[in-house]
N, C-alpha and C positions, 0 to 999 in steps of 0.2 A: 215487505221483504225487498221488493224492487227499489223502493225509495231508500232503504237502508244501504243497499248495494251501490246505488247511484251516489249516495252521500259519501260512502267510503272511497269510491273511485275519485270523486271530486276532491276530497281531502287529500288523497295520495297525490293527485296531479298538482294541487296547490303546494303541498310540501315539497314535491319534486322540483317545481319551478322556483320556489324560494330558495331551495338548496343550490340550484344551478346559478341563481342570481347572486348568491353569497360567495360564489367562487368554488363551490364544491361539486358542480355539475359534471365535470369531466373527470370522473373517478380514476379511470385508467391512467391518464397522464399524471395525475397527482401521485398515484401509487408508484408508477414507474420512476418518477423523479425522486421520490422519497427513498425507494430501494437503491437507486443509483448513488444517492448521496451517502448511503450507508456502506458502500463498497469502495475499496481502494481502486482508483482509476490507474491501472497498470499501463505502463508505456513500454513498447518494445525497445530493446537496446538500439536497434537501427533507427528508431524515431527520436531518440533522445537528443541527438545533436541539433536537429531542427527545432525541437521544443525549447532547448536552451537558448537558441538564437532569439526566439520570440519573447521568452520570459525566463531569465536566469533564475534558477532555484537550486537548493541543495537537492541531493539525490540519495535515495536508499536503493541498494541493489540487493535483492534476496537471491543469494547463490544457493541453489538446491540441486537435487538429482531426482529422477523419477522413482528410484527404489528407496529413498530415505523416508523412514517412518516418522521421524521427528519433524521433517519438512512438511509432511502431510498434516501432522497435528497442528503445526504453526499456521498452516493455511486455513484449517478448520476453526481454530480458536482465535489466535491473536489477530491475524489479518482480517477476520470476519467481525471483529469487535467494532461496534459503531463509532466509539470515541477514537479508536486508533485510526480507523478509516477516515474520519472527518479531519483529524489533525494532519495525517499524511497528505491528504488531498489539498489542504490549505498551504502547507509549508514545503512539500517535497515533490519531486518526481519519483515515482516508484517503479522499479524495473525488476522483473523476475528473470533470472538468467540460469538456465540449465547448464551446470558445469560440465556435463557430458554431451552437450549439443554438438552435432556434427555439421551444423550450418556455419559456413565461413562468414565472418563479419569484417567490414571495413569501418573503422572509427577514426576520424580526424586524419584520414589518409593512410593509416596503419592497418594492415591486414592481419586478422587473427583467424586461426583454424583449429580444428580438432587434431589432437596428437594421440595416436594409438599407443598404449603402453600396456601390453599384455592383455589381461582380461578386461580391464577398464582403462580407458584413456581419459583425457580431460581436454577441455577447450583452452587454448592459450590465453584467452581473456580471463577465464576463471583462475588460472594459475597466477596471472599477473595481479588480479584483484585480491586474491587471497594470499599473495606473497608465498606461494608454494605450499601453504598449510591447508591441505584439502579436507576441510571439516564441514559437514553439512548438518543443518542449515547454517549459513553464515550471512550476516548482514554487513554490507560495506556502505559506509557513509562518505559521500563526496561533497565538497563544497561547490559553490556556484561556478568556480573555475575548473571543475572536474578533478580537483586534487583530492587525494584520499585523506580523510580525517582519521578514520579508525575502521577496524574490522571487529565485529562482535560475533564470535563463534557460538554455536549452540542454540537450542530452543529457548525462546523467551516467552513467558506468560504475558498477557496484556499489560499488567501493572509494571513489569520490568521494561517492556518495550516502550510504554508511555514515558518512563523515566529517561531512557536513552534518547528517544526522539526529542523530548523537550530540552534536554541538555544541549543538543545541537540546534534544534529548530528555533529555540528562543534565544540562542546566541550566548549561553553561559560559557561555552568553550572559548568563544572569541573575547570574552571579558576577562579571561585569565583565571576563572574559577576552576579549581582543580576538581576532577571527577570525584575523588574521595569525599570532599566537602559537600559537593552537590548531592551525592548519593546518600549521605547521612541526613541532610536537611530536607530534601524534596520528598513530599508525600503525594503520591498519585491519588487522584480521585477515583481511579478504577480499583475496585475491590480486589484484594489478593487472591 
């Protein structure tokens, strides 16, 4: 019995050391990295300017509110999808912006603040980004020069989001390919 127990301990130790030697020994770090890779790396609006100076990229801005049910659904489904997260992290800076945030912001020397309008107000930046059409959620896509390319209002399932992201992220819009043509021909690898 003692010999069998000693042999099991020895085998477990050998397996553990060979696992560590093969690069799998630090499980916590590997797991954390894998989980981080599967989540969108959100950037604060106030950090975006500095990030763009270091590495210009296209930007997606998720304009949402705290009370919006579809915004919460998009957070739990679309933005949690591993393929969406991976593609966003590779091609874009992703910003979440609460349209009703009361926190003032200064971007490129311009100050933006919350404007109270009855029961619910809106942040000036949200009004500017959405061109006054306050619909939540809305995704705003900006180019590398921070010029607005489009506003996509409403909830998007992962496959639809994949299509929109790839249209801009892979440069089809810049090649002059019309959205209607791209929309008909592109087939997302993400299940509907």
